[in-house]
C-alpha positions in Angstrom: -50.7 4.4 12.1 -49.9 7.7 13.8 -46.5 8.9 15.0 -47.1 7.9 18.6 -48.2 4.4 17.7 -45.1 3.9 15.6 -42.8 5.3 18.3 -44.3 2.8 20.8 -43.8 -0.1 18.5 -40.2 1.0 17.8 -39.4 1.3 21.6 -41.0 -2.0 22.3 -38.9 -3.7 19.6 -35.7 -2.0 20.9 -36.4 -3.3 24.4 -37.1 -6.8 23.2 -33.9 -7.0 21.1 -32.0 -5.4 23.9 -33.2 -8.1 26.4 -32.3 -11.0 23.9 -28.9 -9.4 23.5 -28.4 -9.2 27.3 -29.2 -12.9 27.7 -26.8 -13.6 24.8 -24.1 -11.8 26.6 -24.6 -13.7 29.8 -24.8 -17.1 27.9 -21.6 -16.0 26.2 -19.9 -15.0 29.4 -20.5 -18.5 30.6 -18.9 -20.3 27.8 -18.7 -18.6 24.4 -16.6 -15.5 24.0 -17.8 -15.0 20.4 -21.4 -15.0 21.4 -20.7 -12.5 24.1 -18.9 -10.1 21.7 -21.6 -10.5 19.0 -24.4 -10.0 21.5 -22.7 -6.9 22.9 -22.3 -5.4 19.3 -26.0 -6.1 18.5 -27.1 -4.6 21.9 -25.1 -1.4 21.1 -26.2 -1.2 17.4 -29.9 -1.6 18.5 -29.5 1.1 21.0 -28.0 3.7 18.7 -30.0 3.1 15.6 -32.4 6.1 15.0 -30.8 8.1 17.8 -29.4 11.5 16.8 -25.7 11.8 17.6 -26.3 14.9 19.7 -28.1 12.5 22.2 -24.7 11.0 22.8 -23.4 14.2 24.3 -26.0 13.9 27.1 -24.5 10.6 28.3 -22.2 12.1 30.9 -20.9 8.9 32.4 -20.1 7.5 28.8 -18.3 10.8 28.0 -16.2 10.4 31.2 -15.3 6.8 30.4 -14.5 7.8 26.8 -12.1 10.6 28.0 -10.4 8.0 30.3 -10.0 5.3 27.7 -8.8 7.9 25.1 -6.0 9.0 27.4 -5.2 5.4 28.3 -4.9 4.8 24.5 -2.8 7.8 24.0 -0.1 6.3 26.0 0.7 4.6 22.7 3.1 7.5 22.1 5.2 6.7 25.1 4.9 2.9 24.9 7.5 0.6 23.3 5.6 -2.6 23.4 2.8 -2.0 21.0 1.3 -5.6 20.9 0.9 -5.4 24.7 -0.6 -1.9 24.4 -3.0 -3.3 21.9 -4.1 -6.0 24.3 -4.7 -3.5 27.1 -6.7 -1.1 24.9 -8.8 -3.9 23.3 -10.1 -4.9 26.7 -11.5 -1.3 27.2 -13.7 -1.4 24.0 -16.8 -2.3 26.0 -16.5 1.1 27.8 -17.2 2.7 24.5 -20.3 0.6 23.9 -22.2 -0.6 27.0 -22.5 2.7 28.9 -23.7 4.5 25.8 -26.1 1.7 24.8 -27.6 1.4 28.3 -28.0 5.2 28.4 -29.8 5.5 25.1 -32.2 2.5 25.5 -35.7 2.9 26.9 -36.4 1.5 30.3 -37.1 -2.2 30.5 -40.6 -3.3 31.6 -41.4 -5.2 34.7 -42.2 -8.3 32.6 -38.8 -8.0 31.0 -37.0 -7.7 34.3 -38.7 -10.8 35.5 -37.9 -12.7 32.4 -34.3 -11.7 32.7 -34.3 -13.1 36.3 -35.9 -16.4 35.3 -33.6 -17.0 32.3 -30.4 -15.9 34.1 -31.3 -18.1 37.0 -31.4 -21.1 34.7 -28.1 -20.2 33.0 -26.4 -19.7 36.4 -27.8 -23.0 37.8 -26.5 -24.8 34.7 -23.1 -23.1 35.3 -23.0 -24.1 39.0 -24.0 -27.7 38.1 -21.0 -27.8 35.6 -18.8 -26.9 38.5 -20.3 -29.5 40.7 -19.8 -32.2 38.1 -16.0 -31.9 38.9 -16.7 -32.3 42.5 -19.0 -35.3 41.9 -16.3 -37.1 39.7 -13.3 -36.6 42.0 -14.5 -35.1 45.3 -11.2 -35.8 47.1 -9.0 -34.5 44.4 -11.1 -31.2 44.2 -11.1 -30.8 47.9 -7.3 -31.4 48.3 -6.8 -28.7 45.7 -8.0 -26.1 48.2 -5.0 -26.9 50.5 -3.0 -25.0 47.8 -5.7 -22.4 46.9 -6.9 -24.3 43.8 -10.6 -24.2 43.3 -13.0 -26.4 41.4 -13.5 -25.5 37.7 -16.1 -22.9 36.8 -17.8 -21.6 33.7 -16.4 -18.3 32.2 -13.4 -20.3 30.9 -12.4 -21.1 34.4 -12.4 -17.5 35.6 -13.6 -18.4 39.1 -13.3 -14.8 40.3 -15.5 -13.2 37.7 -18.1 -16.1 37.8 -18.2 -16.0 41.6 -18.7 -12.2 41.6 -21.5 -12.4 39.1 -23.3 -15.1 41.0 -22.9 -13.0 44.2 -24.2 -10.0 42.4 -27.2 -11.9 41.1 -28.2 -12.8 44.7 -28.6 -9.1 45.5 -30.4 -8.6 42.2 -32.9 -11.3 43.3 -33.5 -9.4 46.6 -34.2 -6.4 44.5 -36.6 -8.0 42.0 -38.4 -10.2 44.6 -41.2 -7.8 45.2 -41.8 -7.6 41.5 -42.6 -11.3 41.3 -46.3 -11.5 40.9 -47.1 -15.0 42.1 -46.2 -17.4 44.8 -44.7 -20.1 42.7 -42.2 -17.7 41.0 -41.2 -16.4 44.4 -40.6 -19.9 45.7 -38.6 -20.9 42.7 -36.4 -17.9 42.8 -35.9 -18.4 46.6 -34.8 -22.0 45.9 -32.4 -20.8 43.2 -30.9 -18.1 45.5 -30.4 -20.7 48.3 -28.6 -22.9 45.7 -26.4 -20.0 44.7 -25.5 -19.2 48.2 -24.5 -22.8 49.0 -22.5 -22.9 45.7 -20.5 -19.7 46.7 -19.5 -21.4 49.9 -18.6 -24.6 48.3 -16.6 -22.8 45.6 -15.0 -20.7 48.4 -13.7 -17.9 46.2 -12.8 -14.9 48.4 -14.0 -12.2 46.1 -17.4 -13.7 45.5 -17.9 -14.4 49.3 -16.8 -10.9 50.3 -19.2 -9.3 47.9 -22.0 -11.7 49.0 -21.6 -11.0 52.6 -21.1 -7.3 52.2 -24.2 -6.9 49.9 -26.4 -8.8 52.4 -25.1 -6.7 55.3 -25.8 -3.5 53.3 -29.3 -4.8 52.6 -29.8 -5.4 56.3 -28.8 -1.9 57.0 -31.3 -0.7 54.4 -34.0 -2.7 56.1 -33.1 -1.2 59.5 -33.7 2.3 58.1 -37.2 1.2 57.1 -38.1 0.3 60.7 -37.6 -3.4 60.1 -34.9 -3.8 62.7 -36.0 -7.4 63.7 -35.7 -8.6 60.2 -32.4 -6.8 59.8 -31.0 -8.4 63.0 -32.2 -11.7 61.9 -30.4 -11.4 58.7 -27.1 -10.6 60.4 -27.6 -13.5 62.8 -28.4 -15.8 59.8 -25.2 -14.7 58.1 -23.1 -15.6 61.2 -24.8 -19.0 61.4 -24.2 -19.4 57.7 -20.5 -18.6 58.0 -20.1 -21.0 61.0 -22.1 -23.7 59.3 -20.2 -23.5 56.1 -16.8 -23.8 58.1 -18.0 -26.8 59.9 -19.7 -28.7 57.1 -17.9 -27.8 53.8 -14.4 -29.1 53.5 -13.6 -26.8 50.6 -14.6 -23.7 52.6 -12.7 -24.9 55.7 -9.5 -25.6 53.7 -9.7 -22.3 52.0 -10.1 -20.6 55.5 -7.1 -22.7 56.7 -5.0 -21.6 53.8 -5.8 -18.0 54.4 -4.9 -18.4 58.1 -1.7 -20.0 57.3 -0.8 -17.2 54.8 -1.4 -14.4 57.2 0.5 -16.2 60.0 3.5 -16.6 57.6 3.3 -12.9 56.8 2.4 -11.2 60.0 3.8 -13.5 62.6 6.9 -15.0 60.8 7.6 -12.1 58.5 7.8 -14.5 55.6 7.1 -12.9 52.2 6.7 -15.2 49.2 4.9 -14.9 45.9 4.0 -18.6 46.3 1.0 -17.3 48.3 -1.7 -15.5 46.2 -2.4 -12.8 48.8 1.4 -12.2 49.4 1.8 -11.9 45.6 -0.7 -9.1 45.6 1.2 -7.3 48.3 4.5 -7.7 46.5 2.8 -6.4 43.3 1.7 -3.2 45.2 5.3 -2.6 46.5 6.8 -3.1 43.1 4.1 -0.9 41.3 4.6 1.9 43.8 8.4 2.0 42.9 7.5 2.4 39.2 4.7 4.9 39.7 7.0 7.2 41.8 9.5 7.2 38.8 6.8 8.2 36.3 4.0 10.1 38.4 2.4 12.4 35.8 1.8 10.4 32.6 3.0 6.9 33.6 5.1 4.5 31.7 2.5 3.8 29.0 0.0 0.9 28.8 2.3 -1.1 26.5 5.3 -0.9 28.9 3.6 -1.6 32.3 4.5 -5.3 32.6 8.1 -4.7 31.2 8.8 -2.1 33.8 7.2 -4.2 36.6 9.5 -7.1 35.5 12.6 -4.9 35.8 11.8 -3.7 39.3 10.8 -7.3 40.3 14.2 -8.5 39.1 16.0 -5.8 40.9 14.2 -5.7 44.3 12.4 -9.2 44.4 14.8 -11.6 42.7 13.3 -14.6 44.5 10.0 -14.2 42.5 9.8 -16.4 39.5 8.9 -14.8 36.1 5.6 -16.7 36.1 4.8 -15.0 39.4 5.3 -11.5 38.2 2.0 -9.6 38.3 0.5 -6.3 37.2 -0.5 -4.7 40.5 -3.7 -6.3 41.7 -5.3 -2.9 42.1 -7.1 -1.0 39.2 -6.1 2.4 40.5 -2.4 1.4 40.4 -2.8 0.0 36.9 -4.2 3.3 35.7 -1.4 5.1 37.5 1.2 2.9 35.8 -0.3 3.4 32.4 -1.1 7.1 32.4 0.1 8.5 35.7 -1.9 11.0 37.7 -3.7 12.3 34.6 -5.2 8.8 33.8 -6.0 8.1 37.4 -7.8 11.4 37.8 -9.9 10.7 34.7 -10.7 7.2 36.0 -11.7 8.4 39.5 -14.1 11.0 37.9 -15.6 8.1 35.9 -15.7 5.8 38.8 -17.4 8.1 41.2 -19.8 9.8 38.8 -22.7 7.2 39.3 -23.0 8.3 42.9 -24.2 11.6 41.6 -27.1 10.1 39.9 -28.3 7.8 42.6 -31.8 8.7 43.9 -32.9 8.5 47.6 -35.3 5.5 47.2 -35.3 1.8 47.3 -33.9 1.5 43.7 -31.2 4.0 44.4 -30.1 2.2 47.6 -29.7 -1.1 45.6 -27.7 0.8 43.0 -25.6 2.1 45.8 -25.1 -1.4 47.1 -24.1 -2.6 43.6 -21.6 0.3 43.2 -20.0 -0.5 46.6 -19.6 -4.2 46.1 -18.1 -3.7 42.7 -15.3 -1.6 44.3 -14.0 -4.8 45.9 -12.6 -6.5 42.7 -11.1 -3.1 41.7 -9.1 -3.0 44.9 -7.7 -6.5 44.8 -7.6 -7.3 41.0 -6.5 -5.6 37.8 -10.2 -6.2 37.1 -10.7 -4.0 34.1 -7.6 -5.4 32.3 -9.5 -8.7 31.4 -12.5 -9.0 29.1 -14.7 -10.8 31.6 -13.8 -8.4 34.4 -14.8 -5.4 32.2 -18.1 -7.2 31.3 -19.0 -8.1 34.9 -18.2 -4.6 36.2 -20.1 -2.7 33.5 -23.0 -5.0 33.1 -23.8 -5.5 36.8 -23.8 -1.7 37.5 -25.5 -0.7 34.3 -28.2 -3.3 34.6 -29.1 -2.2 38.1 -29.0 1.4 37.0 -31.3 0.8 34.1 -33.7 -1.3 36.2 -33.9 1.6 38.7 -35.6 3.6 36.0 -38.5 1.2 35.7 -41.4 2.9 37.4 -43.0 0.4 39.7 -44.7 1.0 42.9 -43.4 -1.5 45.5 -45.8 -2.1 48.5 -43.8 -4.7 50.3 -40.1 -5.4 50.9 
């Protein structure tokens, strides 16, 4: 066996182990945290074995993330609450693993991309059926919960935001992979699965997932219009409008969620009533409180360990009507970084956040990567998304998987 043959076998084995690890991460995300962590470790170990350390220095995005996480961790020296600091830093460990591993791995083959699509479809279908089981057992009880912004249970340990975002992302992934599917049966099955996911997103009626779904499809329609497929593009937009109206008129959960949102904004904008009892108002209050703390410590922040304690102090001073169990970290990742490490930490985070735009190519794969980057901004703006394990996983995996898939050299003849 010559050197080239050995290298080809090694590359193939790395790709196979990587794909198995990826599917393990997704299965773990749905209901087994330990499996997700183990799969992530195996995925990273598989990627770095046999790779010289100097190759790490070529991974610019990973290095930027490393600098941000290191400064975030250095806030240990001006944090008093060390256990809370440890929690915040532990959630960032995936930033040290996944970007490096994806960067060092060889490109996945078309066959592997299709296998990922089929298996992930089955996993998500099973997850959606798990949610539906609660609706089937107690339809009225689940639907009534939407009057108070409670949604039906989901996989991912009930993290309906992360799960809905992942399902929404997967729909745009299926749009990307669709031309790769080589036979009619596979295209029909994936189409059926996507329709199922779209209906599920509207039944679940989680704002983040729905916004990401609609935004991604609108951006895809814009892409089609640039390819002189304006009729198809217009048809998609019209279809989205019909879907929105149809969901409102036929799905009680969706209609109740819309009614709750309408009531919330009427209370805030028309009656001037601000209460943390409403989830969206709670976000706005968290922004106001966080801004007070940030202005007091603009350069290096209050330290990752003391973010919540300082927030509580200002809540008690300026928002005494808010109960302790309603006190939040600011539901905005930019503000969280400003709280933890001030302008320095925020600047490093922004450099990391926007760096992928530099690497996007002007082709179909690049456009889908851009869509992915844009839609993943949404949870960063309305959640402390990178402060929870599942949020970190969903953000990193969705973006990195799309970037890696874009490196697969395939000629696509049809959209």
